[in-house]
C-alpha positions in Angstrom: -29.5 24.6 10.8 -28.9 24.0 7.1 -28.1 20.5 5.8 -24.8 21.7 4.4 -23.6 23.0 7.8 -24.7 19.9 9.7 -23.3 17.5 7.0 -19.7 18.4 8.2 -20.4 16.9 11.6 -19.3 13.3 11.9 -21.6 10.5 13.0 -20.9 8.7 16.2 -20.7 5.0 16.9 -21.3 5.3 20.6 -24.0 2.7 20.8 -22.7 -0.7 19.6 -26.2 -2.1 19.2 -27.3 0.6 16.9 -24.1 0.4 14.9 -24.6 -3.4 14.6 -28.2 -2.9 13.3 -26.8 -0.5 10.7 -24.2 -3.0 9.7 -26.8 -5.8 9.4 -28.9 -3.6 7.2 -26.0 -2.8 4.9 -25.3 -6.5 4.6 -28.9 -7.5 4.2 -29.3 -5.1 1.3 -26.1 -6.5 -0.4 -24.4 -3.1 0.0 -21.1 -5.0 -0.3 -18.3 -5.0 -2.9 -19.8 -8.1 -4.5 -23.3 -6.6 -4.4 -22.1 -3.4 -6.1 -20.4 -5.5 -8.9 -23.6 -7.4 -9.5 -25.7 -4.2 -9.6 -23.4 -2.1 -11.8 -21.5 -4.6 -13.9 -17.8 -4.3 -14.4 -17.8 -1.1 -16.4 -19.8 1.1 -14.0 -18.2 -0.5 -11.0 -14.6 0.3 -12.2 -15.8 3.8 -13.3 -17.0 4.5 -9.7 -13.6 3.4 -8.4 -12.1 6.1 -10.7 -14.5 8.7 -9.2 -16.8 8.7 -12.3 -20.4 8.6 -11.0 -22.5 9.0 -14.1 -22.7 5.2 -14.9 -23.7 4.5 -11.3 -26.3 7.3 -11.4 -27.8 5.7 -14.5 -27.9 2.3 -12.9 -29.9 3.6 -9.9 -32.1 6.3 -11.4 -35.1 4.1 -11.5 -35.4 3.9 -7.8 -35.3 0.2 -7.1 -34.8 -1.5 -3.8 -32.7 -0.9 -0.7 -29.4 -1.4 -2.5 -30.1 1.3 -5.0 -31.2 3.6 -2.1 -27.9 3.0 -0.2 -25.8 3.6 -3.3 -27.5 6.9 -3.9 -27.1 7.9 -0.3 -23.6 6.9 0.6 -21.7 6.5 -2.7 -23.4 9.1 -4.9 -24.4 11.5 -2.0 -27.8 12.2 -3.4 -30.8 12.9 -1.2 -33.5 10.3 -1.0 -37.0 10.3 0.4 -37.2 9.5 4.1 -39.6 6.7 3.4 -37.2 5.0 1.0 -34.3 5.4 3.5 -36.4 3.8 6.3 -37.0 0.7 4.2 -33.2 0.3 3.7 -31.9 1.4 7.1 -32.8 1.9 10.7 -33.4 5.5 9.8 -34.2 6.9 13.2 -31.0 5.3 14.6 -29.0 6.8 11.7 -30.5 10.2 12.3 -29.8 10.0 16.0 -26.2 9.0 15.5 -25.6 11.4 12.6 -25.1 9.0 9.7 -28.1 10.8 8.0 -29.2 14.4 8.1 -32.9 15.2 7.6 -33.9 18.0 5.2 -37.7 18.2 5.0 -39.1 15.0 3.5 -35.6 13.9 2.4 -32.4 12.6 4.1 -28.8 12.9 3.1 -25.7 11.1 4.1 -23.2 13.0 6.3 -20.2 10.8 5.2 -19.2 8.6 2.4 -19.6 4.9 3.2 -17.9 2.6 0.7 -18.1 -1.2 0.7 -14.8 -3.0 0.6 -14.0 -6.7 0.3 -11.5 -8.0 2.9 -8.8 -10.4 1.9 -10.7 -13.4 3.2 -14.1 -12.5 2.0 -14.9 -10.1 4.8 -17.4 -7.3 4.2 -16.0 -4.1 5.4 -17.3 -0.5 5.1 -14.8 2.4 4.8 -15.9 5.8 6.0 -14.5 9.0 4.5 -15.5 12.6 4.0 -18.2 13.4 1.5 -16.6 13.5 -2.0 -13.3 12.1 -0.8 -13.6 8.4 -1.3 -11.6 8.9 -4.5 -10.1 11.8 -6.3 -8.3 13.5 -3.5 -9.3 17.0 -2.3 -10.4 17.7 -5.8 -13.4 15.5 -5.1 -14.9 18.3 -2.9 -14.4 21.0 -5.4 -10.9 22.4 -5.1 -9.8 25.5 -3.2 -12.8 27.2 -1.6 -15.2 24.5 -2.9 -15.4 22.2 0.1 -18.8 20.7 0.5 -20.5 21.6 3.7 -18.1 24.4 4.5 -15.5 21.7 5.5 -12.0 22.6 6.5 -10.1 21.2 3.5 -6.9 20.9 5.4 -8.6 18.2 7.7 -10.4 16.2 5.0 -10.1 12.4 5.3 -9.9 10.3 2.1 -11.2 6.8 1.6 -9.3 3.8 0.1 -7.1 4.5 -2.9 -4.4 2.7 -4.8 -1.8 3.5 -2.2 -3.9 2.0 0.6 -4.5 -1.3 -1.2 -0.8 -1.5 -2.3 0.4 -1.2 1.3 -2.2 -3.7 2.5 -1.0 -6.2 -0.1 2.7 -5.7 0.8 2.2 -6.2 4.6 3.8 -9.3 5.9 1.2 -11.9 6.9 3.0 -12.8 10.2 0.9 -13.4 13.3 2.1 -10.9 15.8 1.2 -9.4 19.2 1.3 -5.6 18.6 0.9 -3.5 15.5 1.2 0.2 15.0 -0.7 1.9 12.1 1.0 5.2 11.9 -1.1 7.8 10.1 -4.3 5.7 10.0 -6.5 8.0 7.9 -9.8 6.2 7.3 -8.6 3.1 9.2 -8.1 0.6 6.4 -4.6 -0.6 7.5 -5.9 -1.0 11.1 -8.6 -3.3 9.7 -6.1 -5.4 7.9 -3.8 -5.5 11.0 -6.6 -6.7 13.2 -6.7 -10.0 11.3 -3.3 -11.2 12.5 -2.5 -9.3 15.7 -3.6 -9.2 19.3 -3.5 -5.4 19.7 -3.6 -2.6 17.1 -2.7 1.0 17.9 -3.6 3.6 15.3 -2.3 7.2 15.3 -2.9 10.3 13.3 -2.1 14.0 13.7 -5.6 14.8 12.3 -8.3 14.3 15.0 -10.9 14.1 12.3 -9.1 11.1 10.8 -9.2 9.3 14.2 -12.9 9.9 14.5 -13.5 8.5 11.0 -11.2 5.5 11.6 -13.3 4.8 14.7 -16.4 4.8 12.5 -14.8 2.5 9.9 -13.7 0.0 12.5 -17.0 0.0 14.3 -19.1 -0.3 11.2 -16.9 -3.1 9.9 -17.2 -5.1 13.2 -13.6 -4.7 14.3 -12.7 -4.7 18.0 -12.6 -1.4 19.9 -9.4 0.4 18.6 -6.6 2.1 20.5 -6.6 5.5 18.8 -4.0 8.2 19.6 -3.5 11.7 18.3 -0.1 13.0 17.3 2.6 13.2 14.7 5.0 10.4 13.9 6.0 8.5 17.0 5.0 11.1 19.5 1.7 9.4 20.6 3.4 6.0 21.4 6.4 7.4 23.4 8.9 4.6 24.0 6.6 1.7 23.1 7.7 -1.0 20.7 5.8 -3.0 18.1 6.2 -6.2 16.1 4.9 -4.5 13.0 4.7 -0.8 12.0 2.7 0.0 8.9 2.3 3.5 7.5 0.9 5.2 4.4 2.2 8.6 5.5 1.6 12.0 4.1 4.6 11.6 1.7 3.9 14.3 -0.9 6.9 16.5 -1.5 5.4 20.0 -1.9 6.2 23.6 -1.2 4.7 25.2 1.9 1.1 26.0 1.0 -0.7 29.3 1.5 -1.9 29.9 5.0 -4.4 27.2 6.0 -3.9 25.4 2.7 -2.0 22.3 4.0 -3.7 19.0 3.2 -2.8 16.8 6.2 -3.8 13.6 4.4 -0.9 14.1 2.0 1.5 16.7 3.4 3.4 16.0 6.6 4.6 19.5 7.4 8.3 18.9 6.7 10.5 20.0 3.8 11.2 17.7 0.9 11.2 14.0 1.8 12.3 14.6 5.4 9.1 13.1 6.8 9.7 9.7 5.2 13.4 9.8 6.1 12.6 10.6 9.7 10.0 7.8 9.9 12.5 5.3 8.6 15.4 6.4 10.8 13.3 6.5 14.0 11.4 3.3 13.4 14.1 1.0 14.7 13.7 2.5 18.2 10.0 1.4 18.2 10.5 -2.2 16.8 10.9 -5.4 18.8 13.7 -7.7 17.9 12.7 -9.2 14.5 10.0 -6.6 14.1 9.0 -5.1 10.8 8.3 -1.6 9.5 6.6 -1.2 6.1 5.7 2.1 4.5 5.0 3.8 1.2 7.2 6.8 0.4 8.2 9.5 -2.1 11.8 10.5 -2.3 13.8 13.1 -4.1 16.2 12.5 -6.9 18.8 15.1 -6.1 21.3 16.5 -8.7 24.7 15.0 -8.2 23.6 12.2 -5.8 22.8 8.5 -6.5 19.3 8.0 -5.3 20.1 4.4 -4.2 22.9 5.5 -2.0 20.8 8.3 -0.6 18.0 6.0 0.4 20.4 3.3 1.8 21.7 6.0 4.1 18.3 6.3 5.7 18.3 2.7 7.0 19.0 2.6 10.8 21.8 0.4 12.1 20.8 -3.2 12.9 18.1 -3.3 10.3 17.8 -5.1 7.0 16.0 -3.2 4.3 14.3 -3.8 1.0 13.5 -0.6 -0.9 11.8 -0.8 -4.3 11.3 2.2 -6.5 8.1 1.6 -8.5 7.8 4.9 -10.5 9.7 8.0 -11.2 8.2 11.3 -12.3 10.0 14.4 -13.5 9.2 17.5 -11.4 6.6 18.9 -13.8 4.6 15.7 -14.0 4.8 15.4 -10.2 3.6 19.0 -9.6 0.8 18.6 -12.1 -0.4 15.4 -10.4 -0.7 16.8 -7.0 -2.0 20.2 -8.1 -4.9 18.4 -9.7 -5.3 16.2 -6.6 -5.8 19.3 -4.6 -8.2 20.8 -7.1 -5.9 23.8 -7.8 -6.8 23.6 -11.5 -10.3 24.7 -10.5 -9.1 27.9 -8.9 -8.6 29.7 -12.2 -5.6 30.0 -14.6 -3.7 32.7 -12.7 -3.9 31.0 -9.3 -3.0 27.7 -10.8 0.0 29.1 -12.6 1.2 30.8 -9.3 1.0 27.5 -7.4 2.7 25.6 -10.2 5.5 28.2 -10.2 5.9 27.7 -6.4 6.3 24.0 -6.8 9.0 24.4 -9.4 10.8 27.0 -7.3 10.9 24.6 -4.4 12.3 21.8 -6.6 14.9 24.1 -8.1 16.0 25.3 -4.7 16.4 21.7 -3.4 18.1 20.6 -6.7 15.4 18.0 -7.2 15.4 16.6 -10.7 12.7 14.0 -10.2 10.6 12.2 -7.6 10.5 8.5 -6.9 7.6 6.5 -5.5 7.9 3.1 -3.9 8.0 0.7 -0.9 10.3 0.6 2.0 10.4 -2.5 4.3 12.7 -2.7 7.3 13.3 -5.7 9.6 15.1 -5.3 12.9 17.5 -8.2 12.5 20.4 -7.0 14.7 22.8 -8.3 12.1 26.4 -7.1 12.2 26.3 -7.1 8.4 22.8 -5.8 7.5 21.3 -6.6 4.1 20.2 -3.4 2.4 18.7 -3.9 -1.1 17.7 -0.8 -3.1 16.4 -1.5 -6.5 14.1 -0.2 -9.3 11.3 -2.4 -10.4 8.6 -0.6 -12.5 7.2 -3.8 -13.9 3.9 -5.5 -13.0 3.8 -7.6 -9.9 1.3 -10.0 -8.4 -0.4 -8.8 -5.2 -0.6 -9.6 -2.4 3.1 -9.6 -2.0 3.4 -9.9 1.8 4.6 -13.5 1.7 7.2 -12.7 -0.9 8.4 -9.8 1.3 9.0 -12.3 4.1 10.7 -14.7 1.8 13.0 -12.0 0.5 14.4 -11.4 4.1 14.5 -15.2 4.8 16.7 -15.6 1.7 19.0 -12.8 2.9 19.4 -14.6 6.2 20.3 -17.8 4.3 22.9 -16.1 2.1 24.4 -14.2 5.0 24.9 -17.5 6.9 26.4 -19.4 3.9 29.9 -18.6 2.6 30.8 -20.0 -0.8 31.8 -23.4 0.5 28.5 -23.8 2.5 26.6 -22.5 -0.5 28.0 -25.3 -2.8 27.2 -27.9 -0.1 23.5 -26.7 0.0 20.6 -28.1 -1.9 18.2 -26.1 -4.0 14.9 -26.4 -5.8 13.8 -24.4 -8.8 10.7 -22.3 -7.8 7.5 -23.7 -9.2 6.5 -20.6 -11.1 9.7 -20.3 -13.0 9.8 -21.0 -16.8 12.8 -20.9 -19.2 12.8 -19.0 -22.4 15.4 -19.3 -25.2 16.0 -16.1 -27.1 17.6 -15.9 -30.5 16.9 -15.6 -34.2 14.6 -18.2 -35.8 16.4 -21.3 -37.0 19.6 -20.6 -35.0 21.2 -23.8 -33.7 21.9 -22.2 -30.3 20.0 -19.4 -28.5 21.7 -16.1 -28.0 20.7 -16.2 -24.4 18.5 -18.0 -21.9 16.0 -16.2 -19.7 14.5 -17.5 -16.5 11.1 -15.8 -15.8 8.8 -15.9 -12.7 5.1 -15.9 -13.3 4.2 -15.1 -9.6 5.2 -12.5 -7.0 7.7 -10.0 -8.3 7.6 -11.6 -11.8 11.3 -11.1 -12.2 13.3 -12.2 -15.3 17.0 -12.8 -15.4 19.4 -13.8 -18.2 21.6 -16.8 -17.5 24.4 -18.5 -19.4 24.5 -22.2 -20.4 25.9 -23.3 -17.0 23.2 -21.2 -15.2 20.4 -22.6 -17.3 21.6 -26.2 -16.8 22.1 -25.7 -13.1 18.7 -24.2 -12.5 17.0 -26.9 -14.6 18.6 -29.8 -12.6 17.8 -28.3 -9.1 15.2 -30.5 -7.6 16.6 -30.7 -4.0 18.3 -34.0 -4.6 21.9 -33.1 -5.3 24.0 -30.4 -3.7 25.0 -27.4 -5.8 28.6 -28.5 -5.9 27.7 -32.0 -7.2 25.5 -30.5 -9.9 28.4 -28.2 -11.0 30.8 -31.2 -11.1 28.4 -33.0 -13.4 28.0 -29.9 -15.6 31.8 -29.5 -15.8 32.1 -33.1 -17.0 29.4 -32.6 -19.7 31.0 -29.4 -20.9 34.6 -30.5 -20.6 35.5 -27.8 -18.1 37.7 -27.8 -15.1 35.3 -28.5 -12.1 37.5 -26.5 -9.7 37.3 -23.4 -12.0 33.6 -23.8 -12.4 33.1 -24.1 -8.6 35.1 -20.9 -8.1 33.2 -18.8 -10.6 29.6 -19.9 -10.1 28.7 -19.1 -6.5 28.1 -15.4 -7.3 25.5 -16.5 -9.9 23.9 -18.9 -7.5 23.6 -16.2 -4.9 21.8 -13.9 -7.4 19.3 -16.7 -8.3 18.6 -17.4 -4.6 18.3 -13.7 -3.7 15.8 -13.1 -6.4 13.7 -16.2 -5.6 14.5 -18.4 -8.6 16.1 -21.0 -6.4 14.7 -22.1 -3.0 17.0 -23.7 -0.4 15.9 -27.1 0.9 17.0 -29.2 3.8 18.2 -32.8 3.7 14.6 -34.0 4.0 13.7 -32.1 0.8 11.6 -29.5 2.7 12.2 -25.8 1.8 14.2 -24.1 4.5 15.9 -20.7 5.2 18.1 -21.9 8.1 
């Protein structure tokens, strides 16, 4: 049997002891995120993350020790002499379990194994198909160019920007049950295992489930509950405290026969898959449970995209939807055509597929496509809070704690009418600074900006009253008493000031500039 044919067969992790020996060898050789950074330096390390292998090849071409051997095997997918592999790994175990494939005096890796640094310093190893750690399906050569004769439709990618974004957004709550819907290579299941008792991971691609099992076993995670099926089919009527999903959200025309890429295309028209996931999630959440996912959505001619997305939110759920990026339909088509390697199929074939994408968008009256985050919480509130906003600016990850705080603030605002709001105490968030904007030498600024340097890194313009109010908030005085003092200083009617200011206070609380505190000075959301 040729190496290329056998290389498509996945390894097994049936023997925990052999898998543990492999993990120990990877760790001993410093085949870790930190070890790679030390070996390559920042430039080659970040180039490899972009899918550029030449700097890494140069850094390992002299042979070297076990780390260089492992890099060439599992990251660069180059053959190495069996003797070199045996120094770095339990080679016979790896051959028996299928991690390595022998070809004469050399061995090759059957999968990509990529070191990944966990959030608390853990050393994890993410398994994916050869050539698919980064770069999408184009990493294996585009249409007809799959390495090892692989079925391109079933390829499993490694960790990309979307994966790390979702992991950073996930609320850090300790929960009982987590559902990772569309697990892919298993990275979200790894994260979920840190703060939950039970993790269920699903995927409609059986190959993804097999690779997720490898990722979890190699990284030392508990035995997973893996189930095959689309959307919520595998979990029937079960409920979860947290659902996370990096679904196949790409909005694309129906591909040629056999051309669907299941890692990115969900088999539904337009953005129906993301809409369906959101709408059905409430039925699978416990009271107070969370659903967090990444999504693409259409901007449809004649419709407000915010209203369109708000209509997806199921009854009894609060929601926070953030649009991070918008692409026109030509940019979007070009991005995903290249991701699939369609540009490698020749000019005529590429033009035909490009045309098909634009035909689809035209038929659906799609003018652009948005990308962003959707977080739901099953609050059961009679008046759910649904926030849909655009925020394309840099943020500070991880944002999971800020996501939780956003919903806590919504609870506070929902429970406090204007009178209760003015009786409450607030503290200016630690990371907020005040900027005065105006021409040089002016006696008074044109306006005052409050700016956050953590989390969402928001900025908001406030008037003189708002700036003065925020600056005095240290939890000591109630909002009403602060306004009375400001009214006296400015010579304004305190009753009028109390009437017109609550709306501004609500905005500052909602966006996290002001934090509610209790009578004891401790921050609270009750």
